[in-house]
C-alpha positions in Angstrom: 95.6 163.3 130.8 94.8 160.3 128.4 93.0 159.5 125.4 89.4 158.4 125.0 88.6 155.8 123.0 85.8 153.2 122.3 85.9 149.6 122.1 83.6 147.1 120.2 83.5 143.3 119.3 85.1 142.4 116.1 82.0 140.5 115.4 80.3 143.9 115.1 78.2 143.8 111.7 80.2 146.3 109.1 77.3 148.1 108.1 77.0 148.5 111.5 80.4 150.0 111.8 79.8 152.4 108.7 77.4 154.4 111.1 78.9 154.2 114.1 82.5 155.2 113.4 81.2 158.5 111.9 80.1 158.4 115.3 82.0 158.0 117.4 84.6 160.2 115.1 82.2 163.3 116.2 81.9 162.9 119.6 85.3 163.3 119.7 87.0 159.3 120.3 90.6 159.3 119.9 90.3 155.5 118.5 87.8 152.8 117.6 89.1 149.4 119.1 87.7 146.2 117.7 88.9 142.6 118.5 89.8 140.0 116.7 87.7 136.6 117.4 87.3 133.7 114.9 83.9 135.0 114.5 85.1 138.3 114.0 88.0 139.7 111.6 89.0 143.0 113.5 90.8 144.3 110.5 88.3 143.6 108.1 85.9 145.6 110.6 88.6 148.4 110.7 88.0 148.6 106.5 85.0 149.7 107.1 85.6 151.8 109.7 88.2 153.7 107.3 85.9 154.3 104.6 83.3 156.3 106.7 85.8 158.3 109.0 88.6 160.4 108.2 90.3 161.3 111.5 89.7 158.9 113.8 92.3 156.1 114.6 91.8 152.7 113.9 93.0 149.4 116.4 93.1 145.8 116.9 93.0 144.4 120.7 94.1 141.9 119.7 95.2 139.7 117.1 96.4 136.1 118.3 99.4 134.9 116.5 98.5 132.0 117.2 95.5 132.0 114.9 97.0 134.6 111.9 100.9 135.1 111.9 102.9 138.8 110.8 102.6 137.8 106.9 99.3 137.6 107.5 98.3 140.2 109.5 100.2 142.3 107.4 98.6 141.1 104.4 95.1 141.7 105.9 96.6 145.4 106.9 97.9 146.3 103.7 95.1 148.6 102.4 94.1 150.4 106.0 95.5 154.2 106.8 98.7 153.3 108.5 99.3 156.9 109.6 95.9 156.3 111.3 96.6 152.4 112.1 97.4 150.5 115.5 97.7 146.6 115.5 97.2 144.8 118.6 98.5 141.6 119.0 98.9 139.2 121.7 100.7 135.4 122.3 96.8 134.0 122.2 97.6 130.0 123.0 100.8 130.1 121.1 103.5 128.0 123.4 106.4 129.6 124.6 104.3 133.1 124.6 106.8 135.6 125.3 109.7 134.4 123.1 106.8 134.0 120.0 105.3 137.2 120.7 109.1 139.0 120.7 109.7 136.5 117.5 106.0 138.2 115.7 106.2 141.5 116.8 109.9 141.8 114.7 108.5 139.9 111.9 105.5 143.1 111.6 108.3 146.0 112.5 109.5 144.3 109.2 106.6 144.1 106.8 104.5 147.6 107.9 105.1 151.1 109.1 102.0 150.6 111.6 102.2 151.7 115.5 102.2 148.2 117.1 101.1 147.2 120.7 100.8 143.9 122.7 98.7 142.9 125.1 100.1 141.8 128.4 98.7 140.2 131.5 101.7 139.1 133.0 105.4 140.7 133.7 107.8 139.0 130.9 105.1 139.9 128.6 104.7 143.7 130.0 108.8 143.9 130.0 108.6 142.6 126.2 106.2 145.3 125.1 108.2 148.3 127.7 111.2 147.5 125.6 109.9 146.1 121.9 106.5 147.9 121.2 104.9 151.5 120.8 102.5 150.6 123.4 101.2 148.0 126.2 97.4 146.9 126.4 95.9 145.9 129.8 92.4 144.8 130.0 90.6 144.4 133.9 92.5 146.7 136.0 91.3 148.9 138.8 92.1 152.4 138.9 95.3 151.6 141.6 96.6 148.6 139.5 96.4 150.6 136.3 98.5 153.5 138.0 101.2 150.6 139.0 101.1 149.5 135.5 101.8 152.6 134.2 104.8 152.9 137.2 106.5 149.9 135.3 106.1 150.6 132.7 107.9 153.7 132.8 110.6 152.7 134.4 111.1 150.0 132.0 110.1 151.9 128.5 111.0 155.4 129.7 108.8 157.8 128.1 107.9 156.0 125.0 105.5 153.2 124.8 101.8 154.3 125.5 100.2 152.4 128.4 96.2 151.3 127.1 93.8 149.9 129.3 90.3 148.3 128.3 87.7 149.1 130.7 84.4 147.3 129.9 81.8 150.0 130.6 77.9 150.6 130.4 75.8 153.7 130.0 72.5 152.1 131.3 70.9 149.9 134.2 69.3 147.2 131.7 73.2 146.3 131.0 74.3 145.9 134.3 73.2 141.5 133.9 75.4 141.4 130.2 78.6 143.1 132.2 78.1 140.8 135.0 78.0 137.8 133.1 81.2 139.1 130.9 83.4 139.7 134.1 82.0 135.9 135.4 83.2 134.9 132.3 86.6 136.3 132.9 86.9 135.5 136.9 86.6 131.8 135.1 89.7 131.7 132.9 92.7 130.8 135.0 95.4 133.2 134.1 92.8 136.1 134.9 92.0 134.6 137.6 95.6 134.4 139.0 95.6 137.9 138.6 92.5 139.0 140.4 93.5 137.1 143.2 97.1 138.7 143.3 95.0 142.0 142.7 92.7 140.9 145.4 89.8 141.7 143.4 86.7 140.3 141.4 86.6 141.3 137.3 83.5 143.5 138.3 85.2 145.6 140.4 87.3 146.3 137.7 84.3 147.8 135.2 82.6 151.4 135.0 79.2 149.8 135.4 77.6 153.4 134.8 73.7 153.9 134.5 73.7 158.0 133.4 76.2 160.3 132.0 77.3 161.2 135.9 78.5 158.0 136.9 80.0 157.6 133.6 82.1 160.7 133.7 82.9 160.0 137.5 84.2 156.5 136.4 85.9 157.0 133.6 87.8 160.1 134.9 89.4 157.9 137.6 90.9 155.8 134.8 91.8 158.7 132.2 94.2 160.5 135.3 96.4 157.3 134.8 96.5 155.9 132.1 97.7 157.3 128.1 94.9 155.9 126.5 91.6 154.8 128.0 88.8 152.4 126.1 85.7 152.2 126.9 84.7 148.9 125.9 80.5 149.0 125.3 78.9 146.4 127.0 75.4 147.1 126.0 72.0 144.8 126.9 71.6 143.4 123.9 73.7 143.8 120.8 72.5 145.7 118.4 72.9 148.8 116.0 70.8 151.0 118.0 71.7 149.8 121.2 75.5 151.3 120.2 74.2 154.5 119.2 73.0 155.4 122.4 76.3 154.2 124.0 78.1 156.4 121.9 75.7 159.6 122.0 75.4 158.8 126.3 79.3 159.0 126.1 79.9 161.7 123.8 78.8 163.9 126.8 81.6 162.5 129.2 84.5 162.5 126.8 83.6 166.3 126.2 84.0 167.0 129.5 87.4 165.2 129.9 88.3 167.2 127.1 87.6 170.0 128.5 89.9 169.3 131.4 92.8 168.6 129.9 
């Protein structure tokens, strides 16, 4: 049975994070993941999280290496507790993506003792993650596709690398529109669209569209049985401190139930 973690936008206000992170820690979440975007510095956000928590793990999912090189990532992460830190990196729009990611991974290894995971969509990047990283971070997979990806990871990397999956998740019916809009955006991206076509699904089919604690538990259980770490990427109707706190509070019951089954 896998760990259950929480994912928030990297652009989340640091003041909000200082309140949300202790709530996530108290709810039993394993890690708080922040994505890194031009308008959201994940490592700066994690600094706020680190100050407000004691055991919650801290992770970036993911920092594109074409925007921030290994030296910049390591410098920005220097003040964070490495025993709690997971640095997720991805190729972004770097040319020769696999080679560039391999080079960045190796350079980052020499600069930090934090664990490093690689965001991977295609088979070559997944192999790199299996062979050289501490884990692979996947997005937009159904439970059956996640199980297949985990089997591939074990074949390639033995029992070492962790298989981590981001799943867009709601806990309220009024967030359905936001979930559908985000899924439609990914359906339109060529790389993801090709992957969805291979899997025979749409992006929305890879989400947990829960409306209450019961449907959240059912959706999370299907994923938790196959991956090492399930990241519930919070999707709310409108980004606000109140909405994210409600997400954590409603998800807490599912986290507790899943932990009791371990």
